PDB file of N, CA, C and O in Angstrom, chain B, residues numbered from 101:
ATOM      1  N   MET B 101      49.636  29.279  42.189  1.00  0.00           N
ATOM      2  CA  MET B 101      49.069  28.958  40.886  1.00  0.00           C
ATOM      3  C   MET B 101      49.384  27.500  40.553  1.00  0.00           C
ATOM      4  O   MET B 101      50.493  27.026  40.803  1.00  0.00           O
ATOM      5  N   VAL B 102      48.421  26.808  39.999  1.00  0.00           N
ATOM      6  CA  VAL B 102      48.587  25.415  39.610  1.00  0.00           C
ATOM      7  C   VAL B 102      49.421  25.338  38.326  1.00  0.00           C
ATOM      8  O   VAL B 102      49.317  26.198  37.452  1.00  0.00           O
ATOM      9  N   SER B 103      50.242  24.301  38.231  1.00  0.00           N
ATOM     10  CA  SER B 103      51.067  24.153  37.029  1.00  0.00           C
ATOM     11  C   SER B 103      50.222  23.634  35.865  1.00  0.00           C
ATOM     12  O   SER B 103      49.202  22.973  36.060  1.00  0.00           O
ATOM     13  N   GLN B 104      50.667  23.947  34.674  1.00  0.00           N
ATOM     14  CA  GLN B 104      49.968  23.503  33.469  1.00  0.00           C
ATOM     15  C   GLN B 104      49.954  21.969  33.397  1.00  0.00           C
ATOM     16  O   GLN B 104      48.950  21.382  32.992  1.00  0.00           O
ATOM     17  N   GLU B 105      51.040  21.327  33.780  1.00  0.00           N
ATOM     18  CA  GLU B 105      51.127  19.867  33.730  1.00  0.00           C
ATOM     19  C   GLU B 105      50.132  19.227  34.703  1.00  0.00           C
ATOM     20  O   GLU B 105      49.435  18.271  34.362  1.00  0.00           O
ATOM     21  N   ARG B 106      50.084  19.769  35.908  1.00  0.00           N
ATOM     22  CA  ARG B 106      49.156  19.232  36.908  1.00  0.00           C
ATOM     23  C   ARG B 106      47.715  19.421  36.455  1.00  0.00           C
ATOM     24  O   ARG B 106      46.884  18.527  36.615  1.00  0.00           O
ATOM     25  N   LEU B 107      47.428  20.573  35.897  1.00  0.00           N
ATOM     26  CA  LEU B 107      46.074  20.850  35.420  1.00  0.00           C
ATOM     27  C   LEU B 107      45.698  19.924  34.270  1.00  0.00           C
ATOM     28  O   LEU B 107      44.563  19.455  34.196  1.00  0.00           O
ATOM     29  N   LYS B 108      46.651  19.658  33.367  1.00  0.00           N
ATOM     30  CA  LYS B 108      46.383  18.714  32.273  1.00  0.00           C
ATOM     31  C   LYS B 108      46.015  17.339  32.830  1.00  0.00           C
ATOM     32  O   LYS B 108      45.142  16.661  32.288  1.00  0.00           O
ATOM     33  N   ASP B 109      46.675  16.932  33.904  1.00  0.00           N
ATOM     34  CA  ASP B 109      46.357  15.655  34.546  1.00  0.00           C
ATOM     35  C   ASP B 109      44.920  15.657  35.081  1.00  0.00           C
ATOM     36  O   ASP B 109      44.177  14.699  34.867  1.00  0.00           O
ATOM     37  N   TYR B 110      44.536  16.711  35.763  1.00  0.00           N
ATOM     38  CA  TYR B 110      43.169  16.822  36.284  1.00  0.00           C
ATOM     39  C   TYR B 110      42.142  16.828  35.150  1.00  0.00           C
ATOM     40  O   TYR B 110      41.120  16.146  35.227  1.00  0.00           O
ATOM     41  N   LEU B 111      42.415  17.591  34.113  1.00  0.00           N
ATOM     42  CA  LEU B 111      41.500  17.633  32.968  1.00  0.00           C
ATOM     43  C   LEU B 111      41.375  16.256  32.323  1.00  0.00           C
ATOM     44  O   LEU B 111      40.281  15.840  31.941  1.00  0.00           O
ATOM     45  N   GLY B 112      42.488  15.557  32.207  1.00  0.00           N
ATOM     46  CA  GLY B 112      42.471  14.218  31.610  1.00  0.00           C
ATOM     47  C   GLY B 112      41.667  13.230  32.432  1.00  0.00           C
ATOM     48  O   GLY B 112      40.911  12.431  31.880  1.00  0.00           O
ATOM     49  N   ARG B 113      41.825  13.280  33.755  1.00  0.00           N
ATOM     50  CA  ARG B 113      41.068  12.366  34.619  1.00  0.00           C
ATOM     51  C   ARG B 113      39.572  12.664  34.574  1.00  0.00           C
ATOM     52  O   ARG B 113      38.752  11.746  34.573  1.00  0.00           O
ATOM     53  N   THR B 114      39.223  13.934  34.537  1.00  0.00           N
ATOM     54  CA  THR B 114      37.805  14.277  34.481  1.00  0.00           C
ATOM     55  C   THR B 114      37.217  13.881  33.134  1.00  0.00           C
ATOM     56  O   THR B 114      36.087  13.395  33.078  1.00  0.00           O
ATOM     57  N   ASP B 115      37.956  14.076  32.056  1.00  0.00           N
ATOM     58  CA  ASP B 115      37.496  13.643  30.738  1.00  0.00           C
ATOM     59  C   ASP B 115      37.291  12.130  30.720  1.00  0.00           C
ATOM     60  O   ASP B 115      36.291  11.640  30.193  1.00  0.00           O
ATOM     61  N   GLU B 116      38.228  11.403  31.290  1.00  0.00           N
ATOM     62  CA  GLU B 116      38.117   9.941  31.369  1.00  0.00           C
ATOM     63  C   GLU B 116      36.884   9.534  32.180  1.00  0.00           C
ATOM     64  O   GLU B 116      36.161   8.612  31.803  1.00  0.00           O
ATOM     65  N   ALA B 117      36.655  10.223  33.285  1.00  0.00           N
ATOM     66  CA  ALA B 117      35.494   9.919  34.128  1.00  0.00           C
ATOM     67  C   ALA B 117      34.186  10.199  33.387  1.00  0.00           C
ATOM     68  O   ALA B 117      33.244   9.411  33.475  1.00  0.00           O
ATOM     69  N   LEU B 118      34.124  11.308  32.664  1.00  0.00           N
ATOM     70  CA  LEU B 118      32.920  11.639  31.896  1.00  0.00           C
ATOM     71  C   LEU B 118      32.614  10.559  30.854  1.00  0.00           C
ATOM     72  O   LEU B 118      31.452  10.245  30.598  1.00  0.00           O
ATOM     73  N   LYS B 119      33.656  10.005  30.265  1.00  0.00           N
ATOM     74  CA  LYS B 119      33.472   8.968  29.241  1.00  0.00           C
ATOM     75  C   LYS B 119      33.105   7.620  29.852  1.00  0.00           C
ATOM     76  O   LYS B 119      32.513   6.778  29.177  1.00  0.00           O
ATOM     77  N   LYS B 120      33.446   7.406  31.109  1.00  0.00           N
ATOM     78  CA  LYS B 120      33.251   6.102  31.738  1.00  0.00           C
ATOM     79  C   LYS B 120      31.863   5.907  32.337  1.00  0.00           C
ATOM     80  O   LYS B 120      31.327   4.799  32.314  1.00  0.00           O
ATOM     81  N   ILE B 121      31.282   6.971  32.872  1.00  0.00           N
ATOM     82  CA  ILE B 121      30.036   6.808  33.618  1.00  0.00           C
ATOM     83  C   ILE B 121      28.886   6.363  32.724  1.00  0.00           C
ATOM     84  O   ILE B 121      28.768   6.758  31.564  1.00  0.00           O
ATOM     85  N   ILE B 122      28.054   5.532  33.311  1.00  0.00           N
ATOM     86  CA  ILE B 122      26.826   5.073  32.672  1.00  0.00           C
ATOM     87  C   ILE B 122      25.695   5.393  33.649  1.00  0.00           C
ATOM     88  O   ILE B 122      25.768   5.053  34.829  1.00  0.00           O
ATOM     89  N   ILE B 123      24.668   6.038  33.154  1.00  0.00           N
ATOM     90  CA  ILE B 123      23.536   6.381  34.016  1.00  0.00           C
ATOM     91  C   ILE B 123      22.867   5.094  34.478  1.00  0.00           C
ATOM     92  O   ILE B 123      22.546   4.221  33.673  1.00  0.00           O
ATOM     93  N   SER B 124      22.661   4.991  35.791  1.00  0.00           N
ATOM     94  CA  SER B 124      22.076   3.782  36.375  1.00  0.00           C
ATOM     95  C   SER B 124      20.549   3.761  36.386  1.00  0.00           C
ATOM     96  O   SER B 124      19.965   2.745  36.009  1.00  0.00           O
ATOM     97  N   PRO B 125      19.874   4.839  36.803  1.00  0.00           N
ATOM     98  CA  PRO B 125      18.413   4.767  36.899  1.00  0.00           C
ATOM     99  C   PRO B 125      17.765   4.549  35.531  1.00  0.00           C
ATOM    100  O   PRO B 125      18.183   5.143  34.537  1.00  0.00           O
ATOM    101  N   PRO B 126      16.747   3.698  35.490  1.00  0.00           N
ATOM    102  CA  PRO B 126      16.044   3.467  34.225  1.00  0.00           C
ATOM    103  C   PRO B 126      15.360   4.736  33.717  1.00  0.00           C
ATOM    104  O   PRO B 126      15.158   5.689  34.470  1.00  0.00           O
ATOM    105  N   GLU B 127      15.010   4.735  32.443  1.00  0.00           N
ATOM    106  CA  GLU B 127      14.389   5.892  31.788  1.00  0.00           C
ATOM    107  C   GLU B 127      13.206   6.463  32.582  1.00  0.00           C
ATOM    108  O   GLU B 127      13.084   7.682  32.700  1.00  0.00           O
ATOM    109  N   LYS B 128      12.351   5.623  33.114  1.00  0.00           N
ATOM    110  CA  LYS B 128      11.133   6.096  33.779  1.00  0.00           C
ATOM    111  C   LYS B 128      11.311   6.396  35.264  1.00  0.00           C
ATOM    112  O   LYS B 128      10.361   6.799  35.935  1.00  0.00           O
ATOM    113  N   SER B 129      12.510   6.203  35.773  1.00  0.00           N
ATOM    114  CA  SER B 129      12.780   6.477  37.177  1.00  0.00           C
ATOM    115  C   SER B 129      12.786   7.984  37.435  1.00  0.00           C
ATOM    116  O   SER B 129      13.219   8.769  36.591  1.00  0.00           O
ATOM    117  N   HIS B 130      12.301   8.369  38.609  1.00  0.00           N
ATOM    118  CA  HIS B 130      12.356   9.792  38.974  1.00  0.00           C
ATOM    119  C   HIS B 130      13.796  10.262  39.189  1.00  0.00           C
ATOM    120  O   HIS B 130      14.055  11.464  39.226  1.00  0.00           O
ATOM    121  N   LEU B 131      14.734   9.320  39.332  1.00  0.00           N
ATOM    122  CA  LEU B 131      16.143   9.670  39.501  1.00  0.00           C
ATOM    123  C   LEU B 131      16.875   9.909  38.172  1.00  0.00           C
ATOM    124  O   LEU B 131      17.962  10.487  38.154  1.00  0.00           O
ATOM    125  N   ARG B 132      16.284   9.468  37.079  1.00  0.00           N
ATOM    126  CA  ARG B 132      16.936   9.615  35.771  1.00  0.00           C
ATOM    127  C   ARG B 132      17.217  11.083  35.433  1.00  0.00           C
ATOM    128  O   ARG B 132      18.346  11.402  35.058  1.00  0.00           O
ATOM    129  N   PRO B 133      16.236  11.991  35.549  1.00  0.00           N
ATOM    130  CA  PRO B 133      16.530  13.394  35.236  1.00  0.00           C
ATOM    131  C   PRO B 133      17.574  14.005  36.173  1.00  0.00           C
ATOM    132  O   PRO B 133      18.319  14.900  35.773  1.00  0.00           O
ATOM    133  N   ILE B 134      17.628  13.534  37.393  1.00  0.00           N
ATOM    134  CA  ILE B 134      18.633  14.029  38.335  1.00  0.00           C
ATOM    135  C   ILE B 134      20.018  13.589  37.872  1.00  0.00           C
ATOM    136  O   ILE B 134      20.956  14.387  37.862  1.00  0.00           O
ATOM    137  N   ALA B 135      20.145  12.321  37.489  1.00  0.00           N
ATOM    138  CA  ALA B 135      21.427  11.812  36.982  1.00  0.00           C
ATOM    139  C   ALA B 135      21.857  12.586  35.737  1.00  0.00           C
ATOM    140  O   ALA B 135      23.027  12.944  35.595  1.00  0.00           O
ATOM    141  N   GLU B 136      20.912  12.841  34.841  1.00  0.00           N
ATOM    142  CA  GLU B 136      21.221  13.581  33.623  1.00  0.00           C
ATOM    143  C   GLU B 136      21.636  15.018  33.941  1.00  0.00           C
ATOM    144  O   GLU B 136      22.530  15.569  33.299  1.00  0.00           O
ATOM    145  N   ASP B 137      20.978  15.619  34.940  1.00  0.00           N
ATOM    146  CA  ASP B 137      21.336  16.984  35.328  1.00  0.00           C
ATOM    147  C   ASP B 137      22.739  17.038  35.927  1.00  0.00           C
ATOM    148  O   ASP B 137      23.497  17.965  35.642  1.00  0.00           O
ATOM    149  N   PHE B 138      23.090  16.058  36.748  1.00  0.00           N
ATOM    150  CA  PHE B 138      24.437  16.016  37.325  1.00  0.00           C
ATOM    151  C   PHE B 138      25.487  15.931  36.215  1.00  0.00           C
ATOM    152  O   PHE B 138      26.511  16.612  36.275  1.00  0.00           O
ATOM    153  N   ILE B 139      25.235  15.102  35.211  1.00  0.00           N
ATOM    154  CA  ILE B 139      26.171  14.977  34.092  1.00  0.00           C
ATOM    155  C   ILE B 139      26.237  16.281  33.311  1.00  0.00           C
ATOM    156  O   ILE B 139      27.317  16.724  32.920  1.00  0.00           O
ATOM    157  N   ARG B 140      25.085  16.891  33.086  1.00  0.00           N
ATOM    158  CA  ARG B 140      25.054  18.165  32.362  1.00  0.00           C
ATOM    159  C   ARG B 140      25.883  19.229  33.097  1.00  0.00           C
ATOM    160  O   ARG B 140      26.642  19.970  32.473  1.00  0.00           O
ATOM    161  N   MET B 141      25.732  19.295  34.402  1.00  0.00           N
ATOM    162  CA  MET B 141      26.504  20.254  35.190  1.00  0.00           C
ATOM    163  C   MET B 141      28.005  19.943  35.094  1.00  0.00           C
ATOM    164  O   MET B 141      28.822  20.848  34.927  1.00  0.00           O
ATOM    165  N   ALA B 142      28.353  18.672  35.201  1.00  0.00           N
ATOM    166  CA  ALA B 142      29.764  18.280  35.114  1.00  0.00           C
ATOM    167  C   ALA B 142      30.343  18.648  33.751  1.00  0.00           C
ATOM    168  O   ALA B 142      31.458  19.163  33.670  1.00  0.00           O
ATOM    169  N   ARG B 143      29.603  18.390  32.692  1.00  0.00           N
ATOM    170  CA  ARG B 143      30.093  18.711  31.341  1.00  0.00           C
ATOM    171  C   ARG B 143      30.250  20.220  31.149  1.00  0.00           C
ATOM    172  O   ARG B 143      31.220  20.674  30.543  1.00  0.00           O
ATOM    173  N   CYS B 144      29.297  20.992  31.665  1.00  0.00           N
ATOM    174  CA  CYS B 144      29.395  22.456  31.542  1.00  0.00           C
ATOM    175  C   CYS B 144      30.633  22.984  32.261  1.00  0.00           C
ATOM    176  O   CYS B 144      31.375  23.802  31.717  1.00  0.00           O
ATOM    177  N   TYR B 145      30.847  22.512  33.482  1.00  0.00           N
ATOM    178  CA  TYR B 145      32.039  22.946  34.207  1.00  0.00           C
ATOM    179  C   TYR B 145      33.315  22.457  33.517  1.00  0.00           C
ATOM    180  O   TYR B 145      34.310  23.179  33.473  1.00  0.00           O
ATOM    181  N   TYR B 146      33.290  21.245  32.983  1.00  0.00           N
ATOM    182  CA  TYR B 146      34.459  20.725  32.265  1.00  0.00           C
ATOM    183  C   TYR B 146      34.743  21.580  31.025  1.00  0.00           C
ATOM    184  O   TYR B 146      35.889  21.942  30.761  1.00  0.00           O
ATOM    185  N   ASP B 147      33.689  21.898  30.272  1.00  0.00           N
ATOM    186  CA  ASP B 147      33.867  22.749  29.089  1.00  0.00           C
ATOM    187  C   ASP B 147      34.430  24.111  29.472  1.00  0.00           C
ATOM    188  O   ASP B 147      35.288  24.651  28.774  1.00  0.00           O
ATOM    189  N   ASP B 148      33.946  24.667  30.584  1.00  0.00           N
ATOM    190  CA  ASP B 148      34.496  25.943  31.064  1.00  0.00           C
ATOM    191  C   ASP B 148      35.971  25.788  31.437  1.00  0.00           C
ATOM    192  O   ASP B 148      36.783  26.671  31.164  1.00  0.00           O
ATOM    193  N   ALA B 149      36.308  24.660  32.060  1.00  0.00           N
ATOM    194  CA  ALA B 149      37.706  24.411  32.433  1.00  0.00           C
ATOM    195  C   ALA B 149      38.603  24.393  31.198  1.00  0.00           C
ATOM    196  O   ALA B 149      39.697  24.957  31.216  1.00  0.00           O
ATOM    197  N   ILE B 150      38.150  23.757  30.143  1.00  0.00           N
ATOM    198  CA  ILE B 150      38.914  23.715  28.888  1.00  0.00           C
ATOM    199  C   ILE B 150      39.039  25.122  28.303  1.00  0.00           C
ATOM    200  O   ILE B 150      40.114  25.523  27.858  1.00  0.00           O
ATOM    201  N   HIS B 151      37.942  25.859  28.306  1.00  0.00           N
ATOM    202  CA  HIS B 151      37.948  27.233  27.783  1.00  0.00           C
ATOM    203  C   HIS B 151      38.972  28.094  28.522  1.00  0.00           C
ATOM    204  O   HIS B 151      39.777  28.783  27.895  1.00  0.00           O
ATOM    205  N   PHE B 152      38.938  28.052  29.851  1.00  0.00           N
ATOM    206  CA  PHE B 152      39.879  28.846  30.638  1.00  0.00           C
ATOM    207  C   PHE B 152      41.318  28.368  30.440  1.00  0.00           C
ATOM    208  O   PHE B 152      42.248  29.175  30.408  1.00  0.00           O
ATOM    209  N   PHE B 153      41.494  27.055  30.308  1.00  0.00           N
ATOM    210  CA  PHE B 153      42.833  26.518  30.059  1.00  0.00           C
ATOM    211  C   PHE B 153      43.388  27.086  28.756  1.00  0.00           C
ATOM    212  O   PHE B 153      44.534  27.534  28.697  1.00  0.00           O
ATOM    213  N   ASP B 154      42.563  27.061  27.718  1.00  0.00           N
ATOM    214  CA  ASP B 154      42.990  27.566  26.409  1.00  0.00           C
ATOM    215  C   ASP B 154      43.321  29.059  26.447  1.00  0.00           C
ATOM    216  O   ASP B 154      44.134  29.539  25.657  1.00  0.00           O
ATOM    217  N   GLN B 155      42.692  29.786  27.361  1.00  0.00           N
ATOM    218  CA  GLN B 155      42.955  31.220  27.512  1.00  0.00           C
ATOM    219  C   GLN B 155      44.133  31.500  28.445  1.00  0.00           C
ATOM    220  O   GLN B 155      44.521  32.652  28.637  1.00  0.00           O
ATOM    221  N   GLY B 156      44.691  30.449  29.017  1.00  0.00           N
ATOM    222  CA  GLY B 156      45.807  30.624  29.938  1.00  0.00           C
ATOM    223  C   GLY B 156      45.389  31.015  31.343  1.00  0.00           C
ATOM    224  O   GLY B 156      46.231  31.394  32.158  1.00  0.00           O
ATOM    225  N   LYS B 157      44.104  30.928  31.636  1.00  0.00           N
ATOM    226  CA  LYS B 157      43.583  31.252  32.969  1.00  0.00           C
ATOM    227  C   LYS B 157      43.555  29.966  33.796  1.00  0.00           C
ATOM    228  O   LYS B 157      42.495  29.386  34.029  1.00  0.00           O
ATOM    229  N   LEU B 158      44.721  29.539  34.228  1.00  0.00           N
ATOM    230  CA  LEU B 158      44.873  28.230  34.854  1.00  0.00           C
ATOM    231  C   LEU B 158      44.145  28.118  36.192  1.00  0.00           C
ATOM    232  O   LEU B 158      43.595  27.062  36.504  1.00  0.00           O
ATOM    233  N   ASP B 159      44.132  29.178  36.978  1.00  0.00           N
ATOM    234  CA  ASP B 159      43.422  29.119  38.258  1.00  0.00           C
ATOM    235  C   ASP B 159      41.920  28.922  38.051  1.00  0.00           C
ATOM    236  O   ASP B 159      41.287  28.135  38.755  1.00  0.00           O
ATOM    237  N   ASP B 160      41.354  29.646  37.076  1.00  0.00           N
ATOM    238  CA  ASP B 160      39.930  29.490  36.782  1.00  0.00           C
ATOM    239  C   ASP B 160      39.642  28.088  36.226  1.00  0.00           C
ATOM    240  O   ASP B 160      38.630  27.474  36.567  1.00  0.00           O
ATOM    241  N   SER B 161      40.522  27.601  35.387  1.00  0.00           N
ATOM    242  CA  SER B 161      40.373  26.255  34.836  1.00  0.00           C
ATOM    243  C   SER B 161      40.406  25.208  35.942  1.00  0.00           C
ATOM    244  O   SER B 161      39.603  24.275  35.950  1.00  0.00           O
ATOM    245  N   PHE B 162      41.341  25.371  36.872  1.00  0.00           N
ATOM    246  CA  PHE B 162      41.477  24.437  37.991  1.00  0.00           C
ATOM    247  C   PHE B 162      40.201  24.424  38.844  1.00  0.00           C
ATOM    248  O   PHE B 162      39.730  23.364  39.255  1.00  0.00           O
ATOM    249  N   ALA B 163      39.657  25.601  39.099  1.00  0.00           N
ATOM    250  CA  ALA B 163      38.417  25.676  39.877  1.00  0.00           C
ATOM    251  C   ALA B 163      37.286  24.945  39.155  1.00  0.00           C
ATOM    252  O   ALA B 163      36.546  24.178  39.770  1.00  0.00           O
ATOM    253  N   CYS B 164      37.158  25.180  37.867  1.00  0.00           N
ATOM    254  CA  CYS B 164      36.065  24.564  37.106  1.00  0.00           C
ATOM    255  C   CYS B 164      36.198  23.051  37.008  1.00  0.00           C
ATOM    256  O   CYS B 164      35.203  22.335  37.124  1.00  0.00           O
ATOM    257  N   VAL B 165      37.415  22.554  36.797  1.00  0.00           N
ATOM    258  CA  VAL B 165      37.579  21.110  36.679  1.00  0.00           C
ATOM    259  C   VAL B 165      37.277  20.433  38.014  1.00  0.00           C
ATOM    260  O   VAL B 165      36.780  19.307  38.038  1.00  0.00           O
ATOM    261  N   ASN B 166      37.572  21.105  39.119  1.00  0.00           N
ATOM    262  CA  ASN B 166      37.241  20.536  40.425  1.00  0.00           C
ATOM    263  C   ASN B 166      35.734  20.507  40.663  1.00  0.00           C
ATOM    264  O   ASN B 166      35.219  19.543  41.229  1.00  0.00           O
ATOM    265  N   TYR B 167      35.024  21.542  40.241  1.00  0.00           N
ATOM    266  CA  TYR B 167      33.568  21.512  40.318  1.00  0.00           C
ATOM    267  C   TYR B 167      33.008  20.384  39.447  1.00  0.00           C
ATOM    268  O   TYR B 167      32.118  19.646  39.871  1.00  0.00           O
ATOM    269  N   ALA B 168      33.534  20.258  38.235  1.00  0.00           N
ATOM    270  CA  ALA B 168      33.067  19.208  37.322  1.00  0.00           C
ATOM    271  C   ALA B 168      33.205  17.840  37.968  1.00  0.00           C
ATOM    272  O   ALA B 168      32.266  17.044  37.976  1.00  0.00           O
ATOM    273  N   HIS B 169      34.381  17.578  38.507  1.00  0.00           N
ATOM    274  CA  HIS B 169      34.606  16.255  39.089  1.00  0.00           C
ATOM    275  C   HIS B 169      33.799  16.075  40.373  1.00  0.00           C
ATOM    276  O   HIS B 169      33.411  14.958  40.714  1.00  0.00           O
ATOM    277  N   GLY B 170      33.552  17.161  41.074  1.00  0.00           N
ATOM    278  CA  GLY B 170      32.702  17.094  42.261  1.00  0.00           C
ATOM    279  C   GLY B 170      31.289  16.628  41.929  1.00  0.00           C
ATOM    280  O   GLY B 170      30.708  15.829  42.663  1.00  0.00           O
ATOM    281  N   TRP B 171      30.736  17.127  40.824  1.00  0.00           N
ATOM    282  CA  TRP B 171      29.411  16.666  40.391  1.00  0.00           C
ATOM    283  C   TRP B 171      29.439  15.169  40.068  1.00  0.00           C
ATOM    284  O   TRP B 171      28.508  14.439  40.405  1.00  0.00           O
ATOM    285  N   LEU B 172      30.506  14.723  39.420  1.00  0.00           N
ATOM    286  CA  LEU B 172      30.613  13.300  39.078  1.00  0.00           C
ATOM    287  C   LEU B 172      30.740  12.443  40.333  1.00  0.00           C
ATOM    288  O   LEU B 172      30.088  11.405  40.445  1.00  0.00           O
ATOM    289  N   ASP B 173      31.569  12.867  41.265  1.00  0.00           N
ATOM    290  CA  ASP B 173      31.729  12.120  42.518  1.00  0.00           C
ATOM    291  C   ASP B 173      30.421  12.073  43.307  1.00  0.00           C
ATOM    292  O   ASP B 173      30.061  11.031  43.855  1.00  0.00           O
ATOM    293  N   ALA B 174      29.718  13.192  43.365  1.00  0.00           N
ATOM    294  CA  ALA B 174      28.445  13.222  44.096  1.00  0.00           C
ATOM    295  C   ALA B 174      27.454  12.240  43.470  1.00  0.00           C
ATOM    296  O   ALA B 174      26.783  11.494  44.183  1.00  0.00           O
ATOM    297  N   GLY B 175      27.363  12.240  42.151  1.00  0.00           N
ATOM    298  CA  GLY B 175      26.455  11.317  41.468  1.00  0.00           C
ATOM    299  C   GLY B 175      26.851   9.864  41.674  1.00  0.00           C
ATOM    300  O   GLY B 175      25.996   8.995  41.847  1.00  0.00           O
ATOM    301  N   ALA B 176      28.145   9.609  41.654  1.00  0.00           N
ATOM    302  CA  ALA B 176      28.627   8.237  41.874  1.00  0.00           C
ATOM    303  C   ALA B 176      28.285   7.778  43.296  1.00  0.00           C
ATOM    304  O   ALA B 176      27.832   6.650  43.489  1.00  0.00           O
ATOM    305  N   ARG B 177      28.498   8.639  44.282  1.00  0.00           N
ATOM    306  CA  ARG B 177      28.218   8.277  45.682  1.00  0.00           C
ATOM    307  C   ARG B 177      26.728   8.065  45.917  1.00  0.00           C
ATOM    308  O   ARG B 177      26.332   7.258  46.758  1.00  0.00           O
ATOM    309  N   LEU B 178      25.904   8.796  45.166  1.00  0.00           N
ATOM    310  CA  LEU B 178      24.449   8.642  45.306  1.00  0.00           C
ATOM    311  C   LEU B 178      23.921   7.425  44.547  1.00  0.00           C
ATOM    312  O   LEU B 178      22.757   7.057  44.707  1.00  0.00           O
ATOM    313  N   GLY B 179      24.757   6.803  43.731  1.00  0.00           N
ATOM    314  CA  GLY B 179      24.332   5.638  42.958  1.00  0.00           C
ATOM    315  C   GLY B 179      23.653   5.997  41.653  1.00  0.00           C
ATOM    316  O   GLY B 179      22.945   5.172  41.076  1.00  0.00           O
ATOM    317  N   LEU B 180      23.857   7.224  41.177  1.00  0.00           N
ATOM    318  CA  LEU B 180      23.241   7.643  39.923  1.00  0.00           C
ATOM    319  C   LEU B 180      23.965   7.083  38.707  1.00  0.00           C
ATOM    320  O   LEU B 180      23.405   7.050  37.611  1.00  0.00           O
ATOM    321  N   TYR B 181      25.206   6.644  38.893  1.00  0.00           N
ATOM    322  CA  TYR B 181      26.011   6.137  37.786  1.00  0.00           C
ATOM    323  C   TYR B 181      26.612   4.782  38.122  1.00  0.00           C
ATOM    324  O   TYR B 181      26.906   4.473  39.277  1.00  0.00           O
ATOM    325  N   ASP B 182      26.782   3.995  37.087  1.00  0.00           N
ATOM    326  CA  ASP B 182      27.598   2.795  37.177  1.00  0.00           C
ATOM    327  C   ASP B 182      29.006   3.236  36.798  1.00  0.00           C
ATOM    328  O   ASP B 182      29.247   3.655  35.666  1.00  0.00           O
ATOM    329  N   THR B 183      29.921   3.141  37.734  1.00  0.00           N
ATOM    330  CA  THR B 183      31.305   3.551  37.495  1.00  0.00           C
ATOM    331  C   THR B 183      32.229   2.350  37.347  1.00  0.00           C
ATOM    332  O   THR B 183      33.445   2.501  37.237  1.00  0.00           O
ATOM    333  N   GLY B 184      31.644   1.162  37.346  1.00  0.00           N
ATOM    334  CA  GLY B 184      32.458  -0.046  37.257  1.00  0.00           C
ATOM    335  C   GLY B 184      33.317  -0.263  38.486  1.00  0.00           C
ATOM    336  O   GLY B 184      34.310  -0.988  38.435  1.00  0.00           O
ATOM    337  N   GLY B 185      32.934   0.370  39.603  1.00  0.00           N
ATOM    338  CA  GLY B 185      33.703   0.217  40.834  1.00  0.00           C
ATOM    339  C   GLY B 185      35.044   0.937  40.810  1.00  0.00           C
ATOM    340  O   GLY B 185      35.913   0.664  41.638  1.00  0.00           O
ATOM    341  N   ASP B 186      35.214   1.852  39.866  1.00  0.00           N
ATOM    342  CA  ASP B 186      36.488   2.548  39.698  1.00  0.00           C
ATOM    343  C   ASP B 186      36.697   3.570  40.822  1.00  0.00           C
ATOM    344  O   ASP B 186      36.101   4.647  40.817  1.00  0.00           O
ATOM    345  N   ASP B 187      37.544   3.215  41.774  1.00  0.00           N
ATOM    346  CA  ASP B 187      37.812   4.140  42.875  1.00  0.00           C
ATOM    347  C   ASP B 187      39.080   4.957  42.639  1.00  0.00           C
ATOM    348  O   ASP B 187      39.565   5.640  43.542  1.00  0.00           O
ATOM    349  N   ARG B 188      39.609   4.883  41.426  1.00  0.00           N
ATOM    350  CA  ARG B 188      40.705   5.769  41.036  1.00  0.00           C
ATOM    351  C   ARG B 188      40.125   7.074  40.478  1.00  0.00           C
ATOM    352  O   ARG B 188      40.622   8.161  40.771  1.00  0.00           O
ATOM    353  N   LEU B 189      39.074   6.948  39.674  1.00  0.00           N
ATOM    354  CA  LEU B 189      38.462   8.127  39.068  1.00  0.00           C
ATOM    355  C   LEU B 189      37.347   8.735  39.926  1.00  0.00           C
ATOM    356  O   LEU B 189      37.022   9.914  39.789  1.00  0.00           O
ATOM    357  N   PHE B 190      36.773   7.926  40.802  1.00  0.00           N
ATOM    358  CA  PHE B 190      35.616   8.371  41.583  1.00  0.00           C
ATOM    359  C   PHE B 190      35.834   8.120  43.068  1.00  0.00           C
ATOM    360  O   PHE B 190      36.517   7.174  43.460  1.00  0.00           O
ATOM    361  N   THR B 191      35.239   8.986  43.887  1.00  0.00           N
ATOM    362  CA  THR B 191      35.244   8.784  45.330  1.00  0.00           C
ATOM    363  C   THR B 191      33.993   7.983  45.665  1.00  0.00           C
ATOM    364  O   THR B 191      32.889   8.525  45.691  1.00  0.00           O
ATOM    365  N   LEU B 192      34.169   6.706  45.919  1.00  0.00           N
ATOM    366  CA  LEU B 192      33.049   5.807  46.140  1.00  0.00           C
ATOM    367  C   LEU B 192      32.892   5.489  47.617  1.00  0.00           C
ATOM    368  O   LEU B 192      33.875   5.393  48.352  1.00  0.00           O
ATOM    369  N   ALA B 193      31.655   5.328  48.040  1.00  0.00           N
ATOM    370  CA  ALA B 193      31.377   4.921  49.430  1.00  0.00           C
ATOM    371  C   ALA B 193      31.534   3.417  49.531  1.00  0.00           C
ATOM    372  O   ALA B 193      31.289   2.691  48.568  1.00  0.00           O
ATOM    373  N   GLU B 194      31.939   2.959  50.688  1.00  0.00           N
ATOM    374  CA  GLU B 194      32.052   1.515  50.912  1.00  0.00           C
ATOM    375  C   GLU B 194      31.211   1.114  52.082  1.00  0.00           C
ATOM    376  O   GLU B 194      31.168  -0.064  52.437  1.00  0.00           O
TER     377      GLU B 194
END
């Protein structure tokens, strides 16, 4: 089982990442709805992670926060977001 402290760290990093990303594709780009969908999925999983955390279901929360951050990393690697080159919060390709 993951510790509450470790999980708080993961939740904090994902929250920080959600606040940092800026959608890169312009409004009329066919990639814009994809970028928005990736963010929507990340936020839904993040919200679920918070819900499970509040219920004391730490394993479920840990799973959800990892899915949330996975969506953010995938979008960053695909170039859907401007992450400011932050390779602490995101897994970026070089």
